N, C-alpha and C positions, 0 to 999 in steps of 0.2 A: 300594266307597267309594273315591273319588278324592281324593288330597291333593297339595299342592304343597310340596315340601321342598327343603332346601339340603344340599349335600355339597361337601367340598373337591375341587378339581380342579387339576392342574398347569397353570401358565400360563407364557408366555414372558416372563420378567422376571429381573432381576439377583438372584442368590443366591450369595454366595461368602464364604469365611472363609480367613484367612491362617494359614500354618504355616511352619516352617523345619526343614530337616535340617542346616543348617550355620550357624555364626556366625563370620565372618571379620573380620580387622582392617580390611578395606576397607568393611565394611558399616555401620559407625557413622558417622552424619552429623557428629557432633561430640562432644567430651567432655561437653558439656552434656546430651546424651541420657542418658548414664550417670548423671550427677548427678540429673537430673530423675527417673529411674526409682528409684534407690536412696533418695534423700531423700524423694521423693513417697510411696513405699511406707511408710516409717517415720513419715510425718506423717499418715497416714490413721488414722481412729478406728474403733472397733468398730461404731459406729452408721453410719458411712459408709466401708465397706471399699473397697479397690481392686477394681473389677470386672474379670473377664477380658476380653481383647480382643474387641470386639463384631464380629459378622459384618455383611456388607452384605446387606440384604434389601429389595428394592423393593416387596414386598407386606407384609401384616401377619402372614403366616405363611410360614416357610421351614423346611425340614428338610435335614440333612446326614448323610452317612455318618460313622461313627466314624473319627477320624483321630488322628495322632500328631504331636508337634512337639518340637523341642529347646527347653529352657527351664531355669529355675533352681528348685530345690526347697529346702525347709527341713526340718531335723530338730532336735529339742530333747530334751535329757536333763536330768534332775534330778541334780545333783552336790553336793547339800547335805552329804553324808557326807564330802566332801573339803574342806569349808570349815573354816577355823580362825578362831575369834573370841577376842580377847584384850581384857581390860578395861584401860583407861588412866585412872588416877585423876589428878585435878588437871591435866588437859590444858589446853593453850592453843590458840588459833586457829591457831597455827603447825603444830600436829600434825594438824589436820583437813585432809581432802582438799580441795584448792583454796585453802588458805591463809586468811588473815584476811579476805579479801574475800568469803568464802562464808557461813559460818554466823553471822558477826557481824550479818548482815542480820536474823537472828531472835533471836540470843542475844548480848547485849552483856556482855562480861566474860569472864574466864578462870577456870581452877581447877575446871572442871566435869568430870564423868566422861564419857569417850567410849569408843567401841568400835572395835577394829581388826579388820576382817574381811579375810581374805586367802585366795588360792588358790595352789596349787603351780605356777603358771605365771608368777609374779612380779607378780600384780595385787593391790593393797592398797587398801582403802577404810576411812578413819577418819572417824567421824561422832559428834557428840554428840546428834543429834536422832533422834527415834523413827521418823520416816518418811524413809528414805534409800535411794537406789538408785544403782548404778553400772553402766553399760553400756560395755564396752570390747572392742575388737578385739584378737586375739592370734594369733600364728602357730602356736602349739602346741595340740594336742588332749589332753583328759583322758579323754574317754569314747567317742571314735570311733577309737581306735587299732587295733582288731582287724579293721576292714573295709578291705580293699584298694580296693574300689570307692569308698568314702567318701573315702579319702585321695587317690585319683587324681583324683576329680572335685570336690574341695573348692575353693570359690571364696573364702569368707570364714568366719572363726570369731569368734563373739562370746561373751563371758561376762557374765552378769547376777548381781550380788549385791545383795540388798535386805533391809531389815529388815521384819519382819512384826509390828509393834507393836499393831495393832488401833487402837481409838479412844483413843489416849493423847495428851493435850495437854501441851506443854512448860510446866512450872509455874514456870520461872525460878529453879530451885534446883539444887543439886548432887544428882545421882541415884545417887551411889555406893552408897547403901544399898538401892536398888531392885533387884528381880530383873531381869536383863538381858532385853530383848526378843529374840525369835527372829530369826536371820538365815537366809536361804536363798540357793542359788546354782543357776544353770542354764547349760548350754553349748548354744549355738545354732550349727548348721552349715548354711551355704548351699552348695549343690553343683549342678553341672550334671546334668541329667537329661533323660530322654525322657518326655513326659507324653502320656497317652492322653485325648482329649477326646470329649465328646458335646455337640453344639451344636444348638439349634433356636430359632426365633422363634415365639412364641405370642401372638397378639393384640397384636402390636407390641412385645412384651417379649422381649429376647434372653436366653436361658438357656444357660449353658455349665457343664458339670460335668466335674471331673477324675475319670476312671474308674480310672486306675492310673498309677504312676510307676516308672521304672527308671533306675538309674545304673550298670548293669553295663558294665565297660570292655571294649573289644575286645582280645583277646589277640594282640598283634603286637609285634615287637621294637622298633619305633620309637614305640610308644605310651608317653608319659611323663605324669606328673601335671600337672594344670593349674597348680597353685600353686607358684611358685618362691620359697621363703623367703629366698633369697640375692640376689634381684634388687636393683638399685640404685634407690632411690626418688627420683624427680625431681618438681619442682613446676612447673607451667605455668599461669599465670593462677589461682593458688590452688587448682589441681586436681592431686591426686597421681596419678602413674601409674608403672608399672614400665618402666624403660628396658632392654629386652633387647638383648643382642648377637645377631648373626645366627644363631649356633650354638644359641641358646636359642629360636628361633622354631618355628613349627609348631603343630599342633593335637593335642588329646587326643580320642580316638575312643571313642564309646559304641556298644554293639551295638543292633541293631534288636530290640525285645522279641518281635516275631513271627518273627524269623529270627536267633536269637542266635549260631548257629554259622556263619552265612554272612559271610565276610570282605568281601564286596562290598556288603553292606547295612549301613551304619553312619551315625552322626550325629557331626559334628565341631564342636569348640569351640576357637577360636583362643586360644592361651595368653597372647598379649599383651593381647588384649581382656579375658580373664579377670582378669589382674592389674590392669588399669585399674579394673574393677569392684571388685576386692578393696580397693585402697587408697582409692578414692573412698568406699567404704562405711566404712572405718575413720576416714577424715578427717571425713566428714559425719555419721555416725550415733552415734559415741561420745558419751556424755552422762552426766551425773550430777546428782542434786538431793538437797537436804536440806530437810525441812519438819517442822513441829511439829503438823500437823493442822489448822491455821488457814489458810484459803485465801490470805489476804493476807500471811502470814508465809512467805516462801520465799527460799531461797538456792540458786541453780542457774546452770548455764551458759545457761539459758533458750533452748536451741535450739528450732527450730520443732516438733520431734517430742516436746518435753517433755510437753505437755498430753495428747496421745494415749497416750503410754506411761504417764504417771502415772495416768490414768483407767483404763487396762486393769489396772493393778496394784492400785490402792487404791479405785477408784470416784471419782465426782465429789465425794463428801463424806467421803472418808478412812475410811469405815466397813467397807470390804471387807478381810477378813483370812482368808478361807477359802482354804487352800492349794490345794485341788483346783480351785476357781473361778479363782484367780489363774493356775495353770498353764494352764488352758484358755484364758483370756483372752490371756495372753502368747503362746500358740501361734498364736492367730488374728491377733494384732497383728504378730508377726514374719513370718508368712506373707504379709502384705500386700506386703512388699518382694519376696518371691519371685514373686508374681503380677505386680508392676509390671515387674520385669526380664524375666520371661517374655513379657510383652506387647511389650517393646522388641525382644526377639529375634524374635518372630513377625512383627513389622511392619518389620523391617530392609529397607532399600531394595534391596540386591543379593541377599540370600540368601532372602528370603521367597518362598513359593510360594502359589498360590491353589487352593483346593478348591472346585469348583462344587457347588452344592446345587440344590434344587428349590423354586421359589416356588409357593405355593398360593393359590387364591382360591375363594370359594364359588360354585357354580352351582346353578340351580334345575332340578329334575326332577319328573316326574309319578310319584306313588306310588299304585298301585291295589291295594286289598285285595279278594281274591276270597273271603273267608270267608263272606260272605252268600249266595253262590251254591251253597254246599254242600247246603243243604236242598232246593233245586230239583233239583239233580243226583240226590239220593237218591230223590226222588219219581219222576223219569224212569226211573231204574234199576228201581225196584219195579214200575212200570207195564209195562216190557218183560218183566220176569220173570213177571209175572202173565199177560201175553198168551202168552208162550211155554209156560207150564204149561197154559193153557187149550187151546191147539192140541194139545199133546201128549196131554192127557187125552181130548179129543174124538176124536182119531184112535184112541187105544187102545180106547175104548168102541165104536167103529164107528158112531157117531151121524152121520147124514148132515147136510150143511150145507143149510139150507132156502133160502138165498138163490137166486133165479131158479128155484125149484122149484114144481111144481103142488101140492106138499104144503102150501103156505101156505093153500090154499083151505079145507081142513077145519078150519083153526085160526082162520078168520075169526070176528070177534066178533059178526056179525049173525045173528039167528035164521033169517032167510030163506035165507042160504047154507048154514047147517048142515042145514036141512030138504032143500035141493036135493041135498046130498051124501048124506045118509042115514046109516044106521049102517054103520060100517066095522069090519073085523076085520083088524087088522095093518096094517103100513106098505104092503104091496103092494096090498091091497084099497083102501086110502085113495087111493093114486096112481091106480088105475084109475077110481074114482068121480070123482076130481077132474078127470080129463081130459074127462069128459062134461059138465062145467059150464063155461059161459062167464061170465066176470066182467070187471069193469072197476074201475079205481080212481077213486073220486069223493069229493072233499073229504076225502082222506086215509083213505077206507074202501073195502073191496071190496064191490061190489054186483053183482047179477045183470045180465048184459048184455041 
């Protein structure tokens, strides 16, 4: 059976993906690149997350070897056990975080009960409303203190404090007699890392997976932490960055996961650029909001990332209050900024490198199935076996072959020939008698000549 099928075959076409081993101060095109990455990442929703940097593929299918790139990763810990919540009775809008221009948008009047949630890094959040969240950057860590690698590669730390009231609507009354709703807290760490990727393009759709991450620092004397908490913050065109002295310049070095003990194989992250990312993140991403569960009732800074963050935390209808789901959603949400900054690092003008892949296209080939010929082959084999056995058996019995022999005459089928030959006794006698008879072949039969 013959069929015409298709199979993938490599073709000469563009297939490439970018990666980076270094991120230097000269590679950033402008400070707006950092702002675009950090703020764009936090503005993305769970329904439309930030995709990894796409490869270039001139065909509809491309494959690449596994590769590594410098990037930014995210870690998150639940620190609710460190959260302190204090009831404030008869509070006024002056007590609430953000002042009178905040919660008055929802609740007019003072004298209501509010709650003061605080962490031991100096962050305090006071709110009278049941749906409240604060996201703030901070130099100090509470849950990543024991890891040298985490502290060396730290780029930015954020704390999230939020109430988990469930579906509670603000009734417009003093809630001092009500059981206080639950508050929770998380610490988010953004840090430099080496990411291992797998990338392919299938039917025109790029697919990139993070296989592993590592932030192990290179053990050298001149290797110092990325983040300098003592740097002087400056502002240029409303963008914050760290103004380093020359002695504070340089890079922080990470090991190659495939050769961690080789000092010649490393990834480097410039400390000046790192602090630009740090303070841009703190300036752009810090946010807070208060709400009563009614979509039109909201007091907030109303930054662009508000809706995506609020939806990840409470859902679109304020009905989400499952702590496990909230933790998972917030992890996905904050990881969006890590992906966006990693994309920026991988696509930097000076430091990015290109990994060549293979472009594929379908080719047609002839497929022949030989199964149907097996039966014929078996028949031929059996025929040859039968012939061989016949020859062997004939030879063993001593039976002469009658072809071209006069012995064919006594076996003739006509009565006339049999009478001419007469009675025979044995093979030898038959041969002698047959020699004396002349015959010819006529119409397929032996007859007397």
